[in-house]
C-alpha positions, -999 to 999 in steps of 0.1 A, spaced: 20 -574 134 19 -543 107 -11 -546 85 -1 -531 50 -36 -544 29 -61 -519 43 -100 -520 34 -116 -491 22 -138 -488 56 -101 -485 75 -81 -468 47 -106 -435 51 -94 -438 87 -59 -434 82 -52 -400 76 -69 -395 112 -48 -417 126 -15 -407 114 -21 -370 126 -33 -385 161 -2 -407 164 26 -384 148 10 -352 169 2 -368 202 -35 -355 200 -49 -384 222 -60 -378 254 -84 -400 272 -110 -378 267 -103 -372 230 -105 -414 225 -137 -420 240 -146 -392 210 -128 -416 183 -140 -447 198 -179 -433 201 -174 -422 163 -160 -457 151 -192 -469 169 -216 -450 150 -200 -459 121 -224 -478 99 -203 -482 73 -179 -499 89 -178 -542 93 -174 -557 124 -138 -567 114 -126 -527 107 -140 -517 136 -119 -540 157 -92 -530 139 -97 -493 143 -98 -500 182 -72 -517 183 -48 -483 172 -65 -467 200 -44 -483 227 -19 -459 243 -6 -491 263 -2 -507 228 0 -478 202 8 -488 167 48 -499 158 67 -472 144 70 -490 109 28 -490 107 29 -454 114 54 -448 82 32 -473 63 -1 -449 66 24 -418 56 38 -435 25 -4 -444 18 -13 -414 21 19 -396 -3 14 -423 -28 -21 -410 -31 -14 -380 -47 -44 -366 -34 -45 -327 -26 -51 -313 9 -69 -279 4 -72 -260 37 -99 -239 28 -125 -271 26 -151 -264 55 -134 -299 68 -100 -305 53 -88 -336 66 -122 -354 62 -129 -340 28 -90 -353 21 -97 -384 31 -130 -387 10 -108 -379 -20 -82 -407 -9 -111 -432 -6 -123 -422 -43 -91 -430 -56 -100 -467 -48 -140 -461 -47 -154 -439 -74 -182 -416 -59 -176 -428 -23 -199 -410 1 -188 -384 25 -185 -395 57 -200 -373 86 -183 -396 110 -153 -383 104 -162 -345 110 -170 -356 141 -140 -363 148 -124 -334 131 -145 -310 147 -144 -324 186 -105 -330 185 -99 -295 169 -79 -315 142 -66 -282 118 -46 -280 91 -17 -270 112 -16 -304 129 -7 -321 94 4 -299 69 41 -309 71 34 -344 82 22 -355 49 42 -355 15 17 -343 -8 4 -307 -24 -9 -285 -1 -34 -262 -13 -29 -226 6 -55 -201 6 -62 -169 26 -95 -176 39 -129 -199 35 -156 -184 16 -180 -204 42 -190 -167 56 -200 -132 39 -182 -104 58 -213 -85 48 -236 -101 63 -213 -102 102 -211 -62 87 -250 -59 87 -250 -75 122 -226 -54 139 -238 -23 122 -274 -34 135 -301 -6 130 -283 23 124 -267 5 88 -281 37 69 -261 61 87 -227 39 85 -232 34 51 -239 70 41 -213 81 63 -186 55 49 -190 71 15 -186 102 25 -150 97 42 -140 86 2 -124 124 3 -90 131 -6 -94 156 30 -95 122 49 -70 106 30 -39 99 54 -7 110 59 23 109 82 19 141 97 52 154 118 43 192 120 22 195 150 7 232 134 4 218 97 -12 186 111 -38 204 136 -47 228 107 -57 198 81 -77 180 116 -94 216 120 -110 214 84 -118 179 84 -137 188 115 -151 216 98 -167 197 73 -180 176 92 -201 202 113 -209 215 78 -220 180 65 -245 177 99 -225 149 108 -218 169 142 -253 169 149 -258 136 148 -269 132 185 -290 165 191 -322 175 189 -339 182 158 -348 215 161 -306 220 162 -305 201 128 -296 170 143 -313 133 148 -314 129 179 -290 98 176 -269 91 201 -258 53 189 -255 69 154 -229 96 166 -211 69 187 -207 47 151 -193 77 134 -167 81 162 -155 50 159 -156 55 117 -135 85 123 -106 61 147 -101 43 114 -94 79 89 -69 94 125 -74 93 163 -65 133 164 -98 136 139 -119 116 163 -107 130 194 -114 164 182 -146 162 168 -155 140 201 -148 173 223 -164 198 198 -194 179 193 -197 154 223 -182 172 251 -184 208 247 -221 206 226 -228 178 250 -222 199 279 -244 227 267 -273 201 257 -272 183 286 -264 206 317 -278 238 299 -313 248 296 -336 263 266 -316 298 264 -281 285 261 -296 260 237 -311 286 217 -278 307 219 -256 283 209 -264 251 199 -273 259 158 -235 273 157 -216 246 177 -234 215 157 -219 235 125 -186 240 141 -190 278 138 -185 279 175 -154 259 182 -154 252 221 -135 230 247 -145 211 277 -123 228 306 -128 202 335 -94 189 342 -66 207 363 -33 202 365 -34 194 404 -69 174 399 -75 153 371 -100 126 385 -113 139 412 -137 163 396 -155 171 433 -121 185 442 -111 206 419 -100 244 427 -116 270 402 -138 288 416 -168 308 398 -182 331 423 -215 353 418 -212 389 429 -251 407 432 -244 442 424 -228 431 388 -250 404 384 -222 386 370 -200 356 378 -164 360 383 -145 325 373 -110 326 388 -77 302 390 -65 304 430 -34 289 427 -5 276 406 -14 242 400 -52 249 400 -53 257 358 -70 236 334 -50 210 322 -47 190 286 -75 210 271 -87 196 235 -95 224 213 -77 250 237 -60 272 208 -86 268 182 -118 274 207 -136 307 209 -158 294 244 -154 268 266 -174 250 294 -153 256 320 -163 232 353 -159 251 388 -167 254 425 -199 278 423 -198 301 449 -229 320 460 -239 344 487 -203 332 507 -213 294 505 -199 268 481 -229 250 460 -201 225 446 -188 219 409 -210 238 383 -204 245 345 -199 279 329 -198 292 297 -167 316 293 -157 330 259 -122 327 252 -111 349 221 -130 375 204 -135 376 165 -100 381 155 -92 353 172 -73 373 198 -72 361 238 -96 380 257 -84 399 286 -78 381 321 -72 346 301 -39 329 295 -38 298 273 -6 281 270 4 251 244 4 218 257 32 211 230 44 176 212 25 145 231 31 109 228 2 106 203 -29 128 190 -7 156 175 -35 168 156 -53 175 189 -44 215 203 -43 202 237 -33 236 256 -37 245 294 -58 279 306 -58 303 334 -86 327 343 -79 357 366 -109 366 376 -126 367 343 -163 380 339 -194 366 324 -228 374 326 -249 355 353 -266 334 324 -240 318 315 -244 294 343 -255 260 327 -282 260 355 -300 227 341 -293 212 378 -287 242 398 -296 282 391 -291 314 405 -324 332 406 -330 366 402 -331 378 438 -296 364 436 -302 331 456 -291 298 445 -318 270 438 -316 235 428 -342 207 427 -317 181 436 -312 192 474 -285 166 481 -254 179 470 -238 150 467 -268 132 444 -265 167 417 -230 165 414 -231 129 403 -262 133 383 -247 161 365 -216 137 357 -241 111 346 -254 131 317 -217 126 300 -217 93 304 -219 91 263 -187 106 263 -169 74 283 -192 52 260 -178 70 228 -143 67 243 -144 31 245 -160 29 211 -131 48 197 -104 27 215 -124 -5 198 -121 13 167 -83 14 168 -83 -20 177 -104 -28 147 -80 -14 126 -51 -29 140 -63 -65 141 -76 -57 102 -39 -49 94 -21 -75 109 -44 -106 100 -41 -93 68 -4 -87 69 -2 -125 83 -23 -140 55 5 -130 29 36 -129 53 51 -163 49 81 -174 71 100 -208 80 99 -240 68 119 -275 75 117 -280 33 132 -266 9 113 -284 -16 81 -262 -7 68 -230 -1 70 -210 34 43 -212 56 19 -182 61 23 -172 95 -12 -168 100 -7 -210 98 14 -210 129 -4 -216 162 15 -191 181 2 -165 160 -33 -176 161 -31 -174 197 -19 -141 193 -44 -123 175 -77 -147 174 -87 -142 210 -82 -105 203 -110 -107 174 -133 -124 193 -130 -98 224 -135 -73 201 -165 -88 186 -178 -91 222 -171 -58 234 -185 -39 205 -219 -54 211 -214 -44 245 -210 -11 237 -240 -8 217 -260 -26 245 -248 6 269 -256 32 245 -290 17 238 -298 16 277 -284 52 283 -304 67 259 -336 52 270 -359 78 287 -376 50 304 -347 51 328 -339 86 343 -316 71 368 -285 68 353 -266 55 385 -259 15 373 -253 27 336 -228 47 347 -211 19 368 -214 -1 337 -198 20 316 -170 31 339 -161 -9 342 -163 -11 305 -145 20 297 -116 7 316 -117 -27 304 -120 -19 265 -93 10 263 -69 -17 281 -79 -46 259 -74 -21 231 -40 -9 239 -26 -44 246 -41 -57 209 -30 -28 192 8 -37 207 3 -73 202 -3 -65 163 24 -39 160 42 -73 174 30 -95 151 42 -78 120 76 -75 131 95 -48 118 68 -35 93 45 -28 121 72 -3 131 66 16 102 48 48 102 34 39 70 15 10 81 -7 27 107 4 6 141 27 30 154 1 57 152 -27 35 163 -10 22 194 5 58 206 -28 79 199 -53 49 219 -28 50 248 -46 84 260 -79 66 259 -69 46 291 -65 79 311 -92 102 298 -125 106 304 -115 87 337 -84 74 348 -87 32 340 -79 24 377 -98 49 393 -126 44 372 -131 7 384 -130 12 415 -162 33 412 -174 6 395 -169 -18 426 -183 6 445 -214 11 424 -217 -24 425 -218 -31 464 -237 -1 465 -262 -22 442 -264 -51 467 -273 -27 493 -302 -13 472 -315 -53 461 -316 -63 497 -336 -28 511 -314 -30 539 -307 -2 566 -276 -11 572 -246 -23 561 -240 -50 585 -277 -63 577 -264 -64 539 -239 -87 547 -258 -110 567 -283 -110 540 -255 -116 511 -241 -144 533 -273 -162 533 -282 -158 498 -247 -167 486 -232 -194 507 -243 -223 494 -233 -211 457 -200 -198 470 -187 -227 499 -198 -257 477 -185 -267 442 -192 -302 428 -161 -319 424 -178 -335 391 -183 -298 384 -149 -286 385 -139 -315 367 -161 -314 339 -141 -312 303 -161 -319 274 -162 -298 250 -205 -300 252 -194 -284 289 -171 -260 280 -184 -246 249 -221 -241 263 -229 -207 272 -241 -215 310 -211 -229 319 -193 -192 311 -220 -171 326 -225 -196 354 -184 -192 363 -183 -152 354 -214 -148 379 -199 -169 406 -161 -148 401 -183 -118 409 -208 -127 434 -175 -142 457 -156 -109 453 -185 -88 463 -196 -110 490 -154 -111 500 -150 -72 497 -180 -65 519 -169 -92 547 -131 -73 546 -146 -39 544 -172 -51 574 -139 -62 589 -115 -30 590 -153 -9 600 -156 -31 631 -120 -24 642 -130 15 645 -110 20 611 -125 51 593 -144 40 561 -120 62 534 -92 39 550 -107 9 552 -116 12 512 -77 24 505 -72 -11 523 -89 -28 499 -81 -8 469 -67 -42 449 -99 -64 457 -120 -34 445 -100 -33 410 -103 -75 408 -142 -68 413 -145 -38 386 -125 -62 361 -152 -93 368 -178 -77 370 -174 -58 333 -160 -93 319 -196 -105 330 -214 -79 317 -196 -81 284 -205 -114 280 -239 -113 290 -250 -84 266 -232 -101 238 -250 -139 241 -283 -117 246 -276 -108 207 -266 -142 198 -300 -154 205 -313 -127 185 -297 -135 154 -321 -156 129 -294 -168 106 -283 -199 124 -254 -204 104 -240 -167 116 -255 -173 153 -235 -204 158 -201 -186 146 -209 -153 168 -215 -182 194 -180 -197 191 -164 -167 193 -185 -161 224 -169 -193 241 -134 -182 227 -137 -148 248 -156 -164 274 -125 -195 278 -99 -175 275 -109 -146 305 -114 -177 324 -80 -192 314 -66 -157 320 -82 -155 351 -73 -195 362 -51 -192 392 -84 -171 409 -107 -199 397 -79 -228 408 -74 -210 445 -115 -209 447 -119 -246 436 -141 -234 410 -122 -256 384 -95 -282 390 -64 -289 371 -74 -312 344 -103 -286 339 -75 -256 339 -57 -275 317 -89 -286 295 -99 -245 290 -64 -235 277 -65 -264 251 -99 -256 243 -90 -220 232 -59 -232 211 -84 -252 195 -107 -229 188 -80 -204 175 -75 -229 150 -113 -237 142 -112 -201 131 -84 -199 112 -102 -205 78 -126 -177 87 -102 -149 103 -103 -127 72 -137 -128 69 -137 -120 105 -118 -88 102 -135 -78 68 -166 -80 89 -155 -56 112 -171 -33 83 -141 -11 76 -139 9 44 -113 -3 20 -103 36 11 -95 37 53 -68 4 53 -41 26 32 -13 4 51 7 -8 24 11 -43 46 -26 -48 46 -28 -44 8 
């Protein structure tokens, strides 16, 4: 029997039931949500509740004619659907009720259905024959508040720097001639040095503010201007100047830092060689001490032993050259030596050859080059000798006796550069997402009714799924990098080895994330994204190299995984590897072998959105991968396989562990930030972003979690559905979220973002 005369209590539920049955949104758990709502709704009579319960029977659903009657009732109401209402379907239902009852109260119970079923306008804006009021974004949140949270303690520096960038010299242009491009970038770097921004991370006595986090923020903001500018800035002030500051001593600081931070002394960082990229310990360039002349001779011994891909190579007057230091015939390992490259007339000095690398995939405003040294003589004082010195009597001395520890201590001082690389890549992702989202909020396409305006492409679930998880990931990684920088600069933690492990992993997953995000943004903008004027093409090619400089990501993830194994060894304070494994097994066996079936199939929203579940899942994955990796290595070693070969056999396992550990670390640091946000409204928004990131990451690795029995099939499906729903729930706030990145308007020059 079809009911056509509805009471007021039932009437307000009809839009919901029409959406539910038209889009087939009801699963068993969702029916439970609706039933619970009806049960708790005191405004309904017993008879009204019984009627609504009848319509929830999937075995005996409402007849098609009744569903059509619901649609006609909604259409005849002439009520507008306003997509930017905080709870649009609930508000729509209230306005329908007001047509029959002036001043009906807002029904919070309906809101409960809308939230828990994740019903969004894209589920029903084609179902109702009513006027839809399309708006780009909701005004519930203010992007300035999000920006303040992201800026944190260095808001003053960031705000002043953003104003400084509103200068014609920093305006973005299409550049096709690398010489013109390089000269423009050189002028930009010189101005940054002149105004003191290059000195940000240096001690106050050299014109700085001793503010490495502020420097990292500046580096990221330069990506909004131009990738080449950010990289050349990083080479001059971060790598060249940073090597003098971190590896040199007072005599080097006094001689060179003031000119370096002002960009009066241009320098480069000559570490990588043609034959040796990531393997710094294996570089072939030599720095041989000659006692009679009290000099060091820097030399390129073979055809492929030249320095390669050196930024600033064509503009520099000096290089920090990494070489094997040989004293009294003994190789003391890799050290850094300052080597002048050019005279005051900018002529290359005798014994030095510099060659332009030429055009590259991106970053053509950076003058990358190759450098050869033919027995180039420099004074002994040019050795950056904080960790190893040549004494007046010609002998070598280091307070760090172990050569391996000395090498890694030296490289550990340069970890800040890796954080900045990841921060710069993330800046590229922020810019790309801002352009793509703003384009999607203006571009309309497709519709099945010629009477109605075409839809915003941001309203399509597929488009939301392409961009929204990336927005969430960007927020998570921003705070993870902030945390790493604060820990790196903490003087109370002198041993940076754990931070080096963490940064190696984060740099890898974040630069890969940035590349995939920018590519997705390019595709999401179609042909418009392919035009140079819209910035995405240059962002894509500029950020591409971030995955392989400052350490190839695949190598860095293996480094991170080995660091995790070392951490476990230290954690259990064991004298041998075998006993470490035994203790690991006893500590982890319960966690790793027994998963409660009820837990693996738990699918309610409260559980899936709970950070405790996310952290448990990530920690479980990291611990299990650590344990199984250690057991595999142990098995190979017991068979007599050399440890080096054993690690080669488990390389893919190392990568999986490195990624898992890094995702867990990023989420853990993000969760700490969320807990410290005092404004409950914005904390809730950030927590929703965190839930989207976590569930998306679990979904991306669902095969592993299913293989381990950590989640069941129903839970895997529920996680995928929750990812889609969170994307829909965040749709009204998507422009606020990208505006919250704080990119200055004068930097958003892409025409499609206007």
